[in-house]
N, C-alpha and C positions, 0 to 999 in steps of 0.2 A: 447398683445402680440407681441414679437420680429417678426419682419421677417426673415422666416425660408431660408436657403441655397436653397433649391431646388427650388424658386422660383425666385433667384438672383444669375445668374451665376458667377457675379464678387465677390457676397458675400461668395459664397460659394469656391472660387477660394483662398481669401485672408484668409479665416478660414482656411482651410487645409494646406497654407502657413503657419499660426502661429502654427498649430500643428505639422508640420513637424518641424519645427524650437523648437519646445519646446521637442523634441525627437533627437535634435542634442546634441552633446556633445561635450567640448573643450579638451576630452581625445580621441577622435576618435575614431580607429579600436575597442582599450581597452573596451569603454563603448558600443560600438553595440555588441562587442565579448559577456558581462555579461545583455545585454537586457532580462530584464523581462518580456518582451512581451512573451505570454506564447506561441505561434507559435514559437519563437527561441528557448525556453528553451525545447521544446519539442520536435522540430527535433534535437538539440544536445543531449537531455534524450536519444532518439530512435538511433540515431549513436553510442551511448556509450554501450546501452545494447547489439546492434549487434555485435560491437566488442569484448564485453565481450564473449557474443556465440562463437564466430570464435575461440578465446582463449581456451575458455572449447573444441571447438570441436577439436582442434588439440591436448588436453590433451588426448582425448578420443582415438585418432588414435594412439596415443605412448602404451595406454593400450591396445588398439586391435591388434597392432605389436606384443607385449611381448606377448600377448596369440595366438598368428596364428601357432604354433607347440609348442608340449611338451617339459618339461625342456628348456625352453627358458632362456638367462640372458642378453637380451638386457638392461635391467633396474632390478634394486636392490628391494628386499623387501620394503624395507624402501622408496625407490623412486616411488614405484608401490603407495602404500599406500599415498603420498602427492598427487599423480595424482588424482587417485579414490575421495579422501576428496574434492578436488578444481574443479572437474570435476562436481561431484553432487552439492556443494555450489555454483557452478559459475552456471549453469543451472539453480536453483529453486531461488536462493536468489538476483543472477544479473543478470539474464535474461528474465525467465518467467513472475512472477510480475512486476520488473519494466519494461519493454517492453512492458504491458498491459496498465502501467498507463502512461507510454513515448504517446505511441498514441493515447489515450483518451484524452491526454493534449493536443494535437494538432486538434484531429478530434472535442471533445467534444464540444467547443465554437460555431462552425462553425455550428453543426448540431442542435444547439439549436438557431441559430443564433443571439448568443449575441456579443460582442464585444471582450469579454474574460472572463477568469475565475476570481472569484471576489476576488484571494490573488494571482496575479502573483507573486509579490517580495517571498511567501512560496515556489510555485515552484520550483523557481531558488535556496530557499536555500535546497528543496529537490534533486534537482540535484548536485548540487552542494557536496552535502554530500555524495550521491551515487556514484559519480565519486572518490572522495575521499577516500572513505570506499573500493569501487573495487579494485581498483588501490594498497591498502594497502593491502588488502588479499591475490590479485593474485600475487601482487611482490615479496610474501612471499619465493613463489618455487624458485626465483634464487636465492635466499639465502641459499637454502636447511632447511630453517625451518619453512617451508609450514604446514598446520594441517593435521595430519595423523590418526585421528582418527575415520575418515566415516564421511559426510555431517550431521550425529545424534547426532556424538560426545556422544555415551553413557559411564555414567561413572559408574565405580569408573575410569578407566584406565586413563579417561581422566582428571579426575582431579588431577592425582597423579602425581605431578610436574618431581618426577624421572624417569615416564613414556613417559610424552607426551611433556615436554620441552616447547619451547615458541608459538610453533604452536596454539596450544589449547587457548592461550591467544587472540593469533593475530585472529582466527576463531571466537571466541567468542565475543570480544570487536571493534573486525571489521564488524562483520554483525551483532551488536547489532548497531552500527550507520547507517547502512544500514536500520535497521527495523525502525529508527527515519523517515528515508526518504519517508517509504513507507507507513507510518501511515499521515506525512504532505500530503503526496500524496492523499490519501483517503480522510483528510478533505476537501482538496480543490476540491474534486470530486464531491463529497458528497453534499456541499453546492452549487457547481457550477448546478448539476441536479436540486436541491430542488428550488434554489431562483434565478437563472438566465435565465429559460426559456421566450421564447418571450409571449408578450398576447395573450390570447387565445388558448395556448399548457398545456392544462388541463391533468392531469395525467393517464388519460386515450388514450391521443393523443402524448403520450411520441414517439419518435421514441425507437424500441425494445432496441436499443445500449444501448439509456441513461438508459433505466429500467436495460439492464444486467449489465451497471458499478455502478449505484446506489445498488444494488444488492452485488455486489461484493467488491464493497468499503465498505459497512457496515460490509462484513464477514471480512473484514481487520480487522477492530475494534476490533473484540472478536477473532478473530486466533491468530493476531500478539502479542498483551501485553502478554499472557499465557506464549509463549516464552521467552519473554522479563522479565519477573518474573522469569524463570528458567536459563535466564543469569544472573540474580543476584546473585541467590544462588549459581551459578556453580562458576562464579568467586569471591564471598566471601570466598567458599570454596577452590578455589583456591590462591589466593591472602592473604586471612588472616588464613586460616585454621580452617574456621566456619565449623561445621559438620551438612550437610546436606545428604550425599548419602555414608557415609561408616557406614556399619552396626555394628563393632565394637563400634562406638561411638553414636546408634540410629540412625543412617542414614539409609535410602532405597535407591538403585538407581532406584527403580521403579517408585520413584516420579517425576525422570526428563523423566523417558519416559511417564509417564502421558502429565506433560506439555506439551514437544516437540510435539505429538501427537496430542493435542489438536488443538496446530496448523498447525501441518505437514497432515494431514489427509484433513482438510478444504483448507490446501492452494493447493490442486490437484485439488480442483472444483474452487477457486479461479482463478487460469489459464487457466483451461477449460471454464468457463461460457464467460469470452471475447474474446475468438473463437467463439463460439455459438453466441457473438453478432455479429461480423463480417458476419457469414451466415446470418443472419437476418437481414443484412444490404443489401448485394449482391443476394442472392438470390431473393429476389422481385423485384429488376433492371432486373436481367437475366430473370426472369418470365415474366416481363412487365404486372405484377396486386399486387396487395394488399398481403399481408403475410397473408394467410388463420388461424384462430384460434388464433389471438393476444390475448384475454384474457387467454386463458389455456395457451399460453407459457409465459404470466409472470407468472403465479400461481405456472405453472413448475419451472422456475427459481426461485420463494420463496422459492418454496417446496425442491428443489435440495441443495438451501441454508441452510434450516433449516436442513434436515437430516445428511446433511456431517459434522455438530458437534455432531453426536452422533456415529457416527464411529471411532473414534480414536483409540478405543481397537483392532479395525482388524487389526494392525501392534502388538499387543499383546498376541496372541492366544497362543504363546509358554512360558508364563510368568508366568502360574501356575495360574492363576486368576479362581475364582468360575466357575462353571457351567454354573449357571443363569446368570452371567455376558455375557460368553461367547454367549448364546444363544439369547441376547437382542441384542449384537451387529454384530453377525450374520444375525438377521432377519432383521435389519435396512441395515446392507452392501447390502444388496440384493435389499428392498425395493426402495434405491436410483435409481435403473435403472428405477421406473417409472416414474417419473417427466423428466430424461432424456430422455427415449424412447420417451414423448409425446414430446419434441421440437423437435426429429428430424422426427417423420411421420408427425409433421407441415411443416415444411421444405418440406419433402418428396408430400406432398400432392400439394403444393404451386405450386412447378413444375411442377406437374402432370396437375394442372387445368392451367395454364399458358401458352402462346408462349414462349417457353425456346431458348434464343439465347447463342449459347455454345460459351466460351470466356475460355480463360488464366484462369484467377480468380475462373471461376465455376468450373473449371477442378482441381484446385486444392483444390476447396472446398468438391467436391464430392469424390475426394482420400482420401481427412482428413476424411470424416466421415464412407470410409469403412476402412481405419485404425483404427480409433477409436472405431469402433463396436467389431471388434478383442480384443483389448486392452479390453473393459468392458465384454466382454463374458470370458475372463480368470481373469476379477475380480471378477465374481460371482462364478468362480471356489474355488479361494483363499477366499473369505468368506464363504465358508463352512469350519468349523473348522475341523473336520479330515481330509482334502483333505488339509489345511494349514497347518496341523503339518506334512506332508508327503514333502509342496513344500518351505518352509519355510525357507528362508538362503539358496537357490538354484538357478540357471539360470532361473529356469521357472519365479521368481519373478521379475528378472533384465528384462526379456522378455515381462512383463504384464506395466510394469511401463513403459517401453520405447515406446511401445505401444499407451499406452493411451496419454505422451508425446509429441510423434511424430504427432499422431492423432489429437489432440485435441490442442497441440499448437504453435508448429512449423510448419506443413505445413497448418495450416490456416493464420497462420502467413504471408507466402507467398500469399496465395490468399489476403490476406489486402494490402499486400506490390504491389501487380499488378493491386487492384482495384483502391488503392488508391493514387497511385503514381502521376497521371494525375494533384489530387489537389493540391498535394505541390510543383510540379513543372511545370504543365501545359504540359506535356508530357507524352506518353504512353511507356511503357517499350514494348521489342520485343518481340512479339506473339511467333515467330518462336524460338526462344531462351528460353521465358517462357514455352511452351510444353515440348521441350527437355529437360528442367532442371526438368519440373515436372516428367516425368516418370524415368528418371534417379535417381532423390529422391523418387520416388513411389518403383520401382526397389530396390535401395541401404536399404531402410528402411525395406523391408521384409527380403531382403535375411540377412541383419545384424542381426534381432531381432526374427525372427521365427525360425531360427535353436535354439534359447537359450532355448524356451520350450523345446526341444529334448533333448538337454543337460542338462538342469535340470531336467526333468525328471529320466535321466540317474545316476545322483546322483553328476552332476559339482556342487560345493558351491560358493557363489558367494564372491566377495572380497579375492579370492586368484591370487598371482602374476603368480603362474606354475601349471603346472599337470604334474602326472605322464604319459607316452604313453601307458600304460598297462589300462587306464581306456577306452581308443578308441574312446576319443573325440578331437582328432587331427583335423578330417575332418570336422566335428561340427565348431571349434571353427575358422578353417581357411577360411569355409563360408564366418562368422560372420564377418570376419575380410575383407575379399574381397569386402563384402557388404558395410561394412564399410567408406570404398575408393570411392566406386562406389557413396557412400550419398556425400560422401565431394566434387567429382566432381561435382556431382550436384549443390550444395551448389556455388562454385567457379564459375560454368555458371551462377546461378543468379547474383553472384556478377561482373562477367563481364560484364550484362546486365546493372546494376546500371551504371558501370563505363562507357559504351557507351551512355548513357542516355543524358547527355550535349550536343553529337555532332548531336543529333537528332531535329528536325523543332516542335515548338510548336503545340499543337492539340487545338482543339475547345474547349469549355467551357463545362461542363457535359458530356463526350465522351460517356458514357454509358445511357444516357437518363433516368436517376435515379430521384427521385421524393421526394427525401429529400433534407431537408435543407443545409447540408452541402457544396451543387454544388453551393451555389451562390458566394460561395468566388473566387477567382482567385489568382494566385500565384503574380500577380504583383498589388495584392490589398495594399491600405496602411495599415500604423499599426496599425490602427484604424479600420479595419476591415471592414465588409459589409456597405454599403452605406445608409442603412437606418433597421429597425430593427423589422421585419414584424407583422403584426396581423396572427394567424393561425386558421384554421377552420377544419384542416384536416389531418390524418396521412400523405398524401404525398402530400404536397400543391403544388409542380413544378407541377402535374399532376394534381390537382384537381381544383386549382382554378387558374381563367384566369388571363393573362398576368401578372403571379405571378412574374415572376423575372423581369421584365421589371418597374413593379412598387419600386421593391426593389431597381434597381441599378437609378432610377431617384429620390430618396428619397421621393416616396410619404407615407410612412408609418414611424414607429413613430424614436425619435431623429436624425433626419435628417442631422444635423448640428453639427460643433464644433467651440461655439461662443468663447468659452474663451481658447480653443486651449488645451487642457484636453479628456483624454481618458475616455470615458465612456459608463456603461450600463444602462441598464433597470433593478431594483430588483422587482421581481415578488412573488405573494402569494404561499403557497406551494401548495395548492390544484388544484385553478382553475386558477391559473396564471393571476390574476389582478395584472397592474400594480400598486408600492406602493412608487417608489422614483426610483431616478438615482443615481447609485454610480459612485464616480470617483474612477477609479483602479490607484495601485501604477505607479509611475514612474520610471524609468532605477535608478536602483542605486548597490553600490557596498558591501551594509550592508550585504544581505544575502549571499553573497559569503562569506564575511570575517566572518560572525558571524558561515558558516558554515566550515571554515576552523578550528576558534578556538576551536568549541564542537570538533571537530575531534580530535585537541590536547589533549582534555581531555581524548578520546578512546587511541589513540596512544601510551601516555605518561605511563598511567596506564599500557600498555600493558610490557614497560618496568622497570616499579616499581618505576616511577620518580612522587612521587604522590607529591611533594610540586610544582613543574612545571605544572603539571595535576590542581591542586587547582587554579593555577594561569590562567590558561586558562579558566578554569569553570568561574572565574569572568571577565575576558575579554568577553566571551559568553555571561553573563547576562549583562554585559554593554552595548553589541552590540545589541542584542535582544530589548532593553530599548530603547535604540537610534532607532532602527528601526521602534517601534510601537510609538513613541514621533515624527516620521517626518510623518509617515503614516496616523495618525490621523489628522486630521485637520476640522476647521473649515470654510463652505464655505463663498465666499463675498456676497451671496444673499440667502434666506430663498428655494426659488423654481426656476423651470426653465420650459418652455414650450417644449413640448415633440412633438408637431403636433398635428392638429386634434381639435384644442383646449381644450388641456387637458395639465397640470401643474403638477409638482411630486418635493416633498420635494429632497434635493438636502442633507439632512442629515437626520437619522433615527436612533434609539437606540431601544435596546429590544429585542421583539419575530421576528419584522419584518426585520431587520436587520442582514449581513451575520454575522457581526463578532461575535456575540449574536450564533448563529447556530456551528459555527465556537468552540467557547468556549464551547458549551455544547455537542458536536461530539469529543473533545478531551478529555474532559471530561468524556465519556463512554469509550474512551480508555484507560485513568488511569484507571477507576472503576474496567476495565476486569483485568488489568495486578494486580492491588490489588486485586481483587477476586483468581487468581492465589497463592497467596501469603497466604492467607487465607486458602485457598485449600489445600496449603501445612502443616499449622499448624492441621487441622481436620484430616487429610490424617496420621500425626503421629499420633495423638489421636487413630487413630482406627488402627495401627500395632503395639502399644505398649500395653501390659497388664497394666502399672502403667503410667499416663501420667500427670504431671511430673516425672521422675524416684523416688523410693525413694532416700531420703537427699539431694533432689535437692527442695527448695523453689522458688516459684513465685514473680511476683513483687507486688501481693497480690491489695488489691483493690483500698486502701487511694490516692494513687498516680495517677493510672489512671481514679480515678472517678475526682479529680484535675483538671489532660488535659482534662478528657471531660467538665468539666465546663467551664474551660476557653477558650476551644476552641468555645463551644455556646456562650460565653460571647462576643467573636470577630465576629461570626455571627452575633449575635442580633444587635453589634454593628455598622454593615456594614448594613444590610437591616435597619436599623435606621438612616442610614446616606442616604441612598439612598432616602428613604422617605422625609427626610428633605431638600434635595438637590431640589427635586421636587416641593416643594413648596416653594422653595425662600430661607429657612434657611441656607444659605450657612456656616456659621459659626457655627451652631451648626453640619450641617453634615463636617466639617474638624474637630471639637474637636470629635466627636463618630470615624472617619475614625484614628485619631491618637489614641484613646482608644482602639480600635479594634485591631491596630496594637501591641501594649504594649502587649495585651492579648494575641495575638497569640504567641508573642516571650515569653512570660511567660509559655506559654502553653507547649514550648519546653524542658525546663529544669523539670517541672512536668511529662511529657512523660519518661524522658530518667531516672527518678532519681529511679522508679520503680524497672527496673532492676537490674540498676547500685549499689545501696543500697541491693538489696537480693545479688548483688555478683554472677550474673548469667554470668558464663564462656561459650562467643558462641564456644569454642572449644572443650568444653569437652561432649559436649552433644546435640542431636537434637535439644531436645526442648528450651535450652537456645538461640542457635542461632535461631531457627524461631521466640523467641519472641524480642528477638534484633532486626533482618532485618523488622518486620512489627511494629515496636516501632520507629525504625530508618526511614522508608518509610512514616508513619505518622506525625513524627514532622518534616521532611523533607517539606511534603506539608505544614505544617503549617507555615513554613519560606517562602514557598513560596507567601504563602498567604498575611502575613506579607510587605513582595515587593510590592504585584499589590494594598493593602491598601495605602501604602507609594506612589504608582506611580499614583494613584491616586488623592492623595493629594497633591501631586506636578503640577500636570496637573490643579487642581481648582485652586490653590495658580498661577500658571502661565496664567489664565485666558484661559485654553484652555479648560474646563468643565465647563460647566456653566448647571443652570436649564433645559434648553433646550437642551444644550448638552451634553448629561448624559452619553453617550456609554460608557465611562470607568467604571462608578462605577455599573453600571447596569453589565456590565460584571466580575466586581471583585465578585460582591451579587452572581452571578450564579458559581463561583467558589467556594464560600462559603459554598452553597448548597453542592456542591459535598464535600469539605472538613468535615463538619459535619456530612453528612453519613459515612465516612472514620474513622473518629473519635468514631461516634457509635459503628462501628462495629469494629475496633481495642482496645479501652478502654474495650468495656463490653466483648470481649472474653479475652483479656490477666486478665482482673482483674478478672471474676467471671467464667470460663469455662476452664476446666471442673471441678470446685469446687477446684482452689486455693487459700490456703487459704491466 
């Protein structure tokens, strides 16, 4: 075993110099700006989301100024529609979800004692996608082409190009691009929590923040993809005239509402649970004791997530659905209060049982809970169907929504800001300014939104740009406007506090005397993170394990050196966090940024109907992603390395223990969820039509779908066989099977499209033809991706970068083929045999 750095200061210094030199770049500041270290990406991510929030806040102030007095003419109806659409879209898509992902990218590696999350280049790709998409969507208002159909974009008004103009395309394609960023971050966070925990950190020892982030990231996998499916249908109707939402052509606008709210209501909990996660970190710190009810909080978080997916019709009570459906979703909407209450009461019990240290972060946390509880109570009210029928589309719902979002998202983020700012900069924010900001924000939030309950009950509809004086609502609206400016003043105080931070002296490490791992890090730490990766025995190791911080700093735990000048971290098992390998993390690269811009070109050029340039941008995206993968995957110079304490771990793993395998599995789960949204559309149309397909319209039949299924199964079998042959050292056989599998996948594309083509199905005539075509195109496109994956694995083998021992590429391609076969089974059996198509 080699000499370890903690035993030789000269060796440690030389190793750190090599690692520092490895991170240097001839491109200087630009390379550092595009640094893929998750700390850098997370900070940029957070700052960008914060700026988008400020922009959305300015839009809200303009709206409140317009509504301050009756019959105001500050802005026109068209401008007001653009303002409230962009305000809602920015807060929900560009702030709430991205902000929690950004903060998690900063905090989670520190919290897990890891050098970084496993895919830093994926985090960088997600950030650049988010930045480009956000600028594209928000910038549209300066050219008077911003979307104006609301953040929900209900068709058919928004799918009619003569009514909605270019704004709907900007909203749909721009936010679809941003959704790619959100799913990418979810993949990174899930794999990070499951595979990058330090040795000994079993699932029941994980910090609650990690549990919450795991739950929320999994929710993203099941909430965002149905909206992506809906976006696809939406744009196919707008750009190509396919029929999904026009009733006169067999469509139904309720399909969009279902797909949107399957995403929209869980998103409320997606942005609320990370705030609870922040409370779960700072409440034990300021109580100076372990959090009470740990297992119950975990179960409550999982229960909240589960119930949230049964609430989407909560937003559709006024659409004429059957009463049995209303009863079910009303009950589910009220039941979600139970796990939420469990979490809140556990926090209260911890505060009551501890020695509370009153601080600015805790002040924000308690104030947030007070505001959120008010929003929760009104949520129970609108969950009752008869009341919802009366309050629907009034300002009562606006008040409920904003109480929930203020108490469940924005105010908790300020608590987290004041709590974690010393972790990022080494400097505390001002307690005086922080407390002043809290009381101004607290008063402003209540003055803004509480009167809206009353104005809503008095009949003021939402989404109106003015109102007559005869309604008697001028006083309430003026109070709300004054409150909005008061709240903005509170945000300004926070911004001033942040701006003054660089002038303050550095404080001590772990200034709050917290017990969790994130406080091991110091702002002046090197790029590779903490000195050594610790062994975890309790939930609060800084409190409970003697001399813990000193041992970490001295490199007395695992992986203390950097012999090869590389950034590395330990991969552990999912359940009990046993070390299984050392993974080398991606080095700084421009490829994620270029790939994000190229993919952005696909969405942006499609918005302006520049299809050939969009196709070229798509080809460039594919080339950049393949290059990115090619340069990331490498064969190490040695099979194993010592990590300390007499333990050696491999530098290369594949299969179910590898982070790459988990990333592929999680990505395919998101993909399968989006596909299920399309299949849901098919069966939705079947339920709403007396005859499906309609009389006189012939389906694709069974012959071509079965041929496509057989070819896909052959491609899958060839890939599975290639994996087995490669494992046994039969490299030539594996290469031949990969070639045959790719050929079979390519031929399956023609067979899959031949059915609807030869049957003469016109997607612009009826929803049946449209939904058949979109499902067939989805599946054949995935077959094309499968062929590319097979050819990529073949190229890796021919280049000597994939061997019988180093077989991660072919294993991951095989996993993709499993999901492709499942997709093909559902698609071709549905289109070929159901519901009895000849």
